[in-house]
C-alpha positions in Angstrom: 70.7 106.2 136.3 68.4 108.5 138.0 64.5 108.4 138.5 62.3 109.0 135.1 59.9 111.0 137.5 62.8 113.3 138.1 62.5 114.3 134.7 59.1 115.6 134.6 60.0 118.3 136.9 61.4 120.1 133.7 59.1 121.5 131.1 60.6 119.9 128.1 60.2 116.4 129.3 56.6 117.0 130.9 54.9 115.4 128.3 57.4 112.9 126.9 56.1 109.4 126.8 57.6 106.8 129.6 59.8 105.1 127.0 61.8 108.3 126.4 62.0 109.2 130.0 63.1 105.5 131.3 65.9 106.0 128.2 67.1 109.4 129.4 67.0 108.3 133.0 69.4 105.5 132.3 71.7 107.1 130.6 71.9 110.1 133.0 74.2 110.7 135.7 73.3 112.1 139.2 75.6 114.8 140.9 75.8 117.1 143.8 77.8 120.0 144.3 79.2 122.3 146.7 79.1 126.0 146.5 82.5 127.2 144.9 82.7 123.7 142.6 83.8 124.0 139.2 81.3 121.9 137.2 82.8 122.2 134.1 85.8 124.5 132.1 85.3 126.2 128.9 87.4 125.3 126.0 86.8 121.0 127.4 84.4 119.0 125.6 81.3 118.8 126.5 80.1 115.4 127.7 76.6 116.0 128.7 73.6 118.2 128.8 72.8 119.1 132.2 69.6 119.7 134.4 69.7 121.8 137.5 67.4 120.6 140.0 68.3 122.1 143.2 70.9 125.3 143.6 72.2 127.8 141.5 75.2 127.7 139.0 77.0 130.8 137.5 78.0 130.9 133.7 81.2 132.5 133.5 83.0 133.7 130.5 86.9 134.5 130.0 87.7 137.6 128.6 91.0 137.7 126.1 92.4 139.6 129.1 92.0 136.8 131.7 89.1 138.7 133.1 86.1 136.7 134.1 82.6 137.9 134.1 79.4 136.0 135.0 76.7 136.1 132.3 74.0 134.1 133.4 72.9 132.2 136.2 71.4 128.8 136.2 68.4 128.2 138.4 66.3 124.9 139.0 64.6 123.5 136.1 66.9 125.1 133.8 69.0 123.3 131.4 72.7 124.1 130.6 76.1 122.6 129.4 74.2 123.0 125.7 77.4 122.5 123.7 76.6 118.8 124.2 73.8 119.3 122.1 75.6 121.5 119.1 78.8 120.6 117.1 81.6 121.1 117.8 80.5 119.7 121.3 83.4 122.3 122.7 82.2 124.1 126.1 81.8 128.0 125.4 82.0 129.0 129.2 83.0 127.5 132.5 80.3 126.9 135.3 80.7 126.8 138.9 78.0 126.4 141.3 77.2 129.6 143.4 75.1 127.4 146.1 75.3 123.9 146.8 73.4 122.1 143.8 71.8 118.8 142.6 72.1 118.4 139.0 71.9 115.5 136.3 73.3 115.0 132.9 72.1 113.0 129.7 75.3 112.0 128.0 76.0 113.3 124.7 75.7 109.8 122.5 72.2 109.2 124.6 71.0 112.6 123.8 71.6 112.4 120.1 70.3 109.0 120.0 66.8 110.2 121.8 66.6 113.2 119.1 66.9 111.4 116.3 64.2 108.8 117.3 62.0 111.4 118.6 62.3 114.4 116.8 59.3 116.0 118.9 61.3 115.8 122.2 64.8 116.6 120.3 62.6 120.1 118.7 61.7 120.9 122.4 65.5 120.7 123.6 66.8 122.4 121.1 64.1 125.3 121.4 65.2 125.2 125.4 68.7 125.6 124.3 67.9 128.4 122.0 66.0 130.2 125.0 69.3 129.8 126.7 71.6 131.0 124.1 69.3 134.2 123.7 69.4 134.9 127.2 73.0 134.3 127.6 73.7 137.1 124.5 71.6 139.3 126.0 72.9 139.0 129.2 76.8 139.2 127.6 75.7 142.6 125.8 74.5 144.2 129.2 77.9 142.9 130.7 79.9 144.6 128.0 78.0 147.7 128.1 78.4 147.7 132.0 82.0 147.3 131.6 82.6 149.9 129.3 83.3 147.8 126.1 85.7 149.7 123.6 83.6 151.1 121.0 84.5 150.3 117.3 84.3 153.0 114.7 84.1 152.3 111.3 85.3 154.6 108.8 
């Protein structure tokens, strides 16, 4: 369990009612990671939506030829491991702490329950996830361009 007040530091929880903050806090786990620690691995089940409180986390894609590229860096106040909120709940990237960090996560079952019971909060969370996905897609396109991706020619 974490303190409900820690949640208020995140924009999507700023106006949430106390009972929702308490529910999420009771169903969240606190975690500290050291620089270089792997937080999760692409292809594994997504167990929790994560919130970064301190530090930085690199989001890494593994390319087909086994190259790995950083496509995003999560900073304090941001959400990651969005796969916990979207079926099939499989992680689409690897996360590695690029600095020592403090984070917490709300487990998937609790997240689903709170979104069903409070659609306004659910919409805020999904909007935040959409922002993350948009930023990550743009970053991936930049990385592809920078790494000289092979041009596809159509006839």
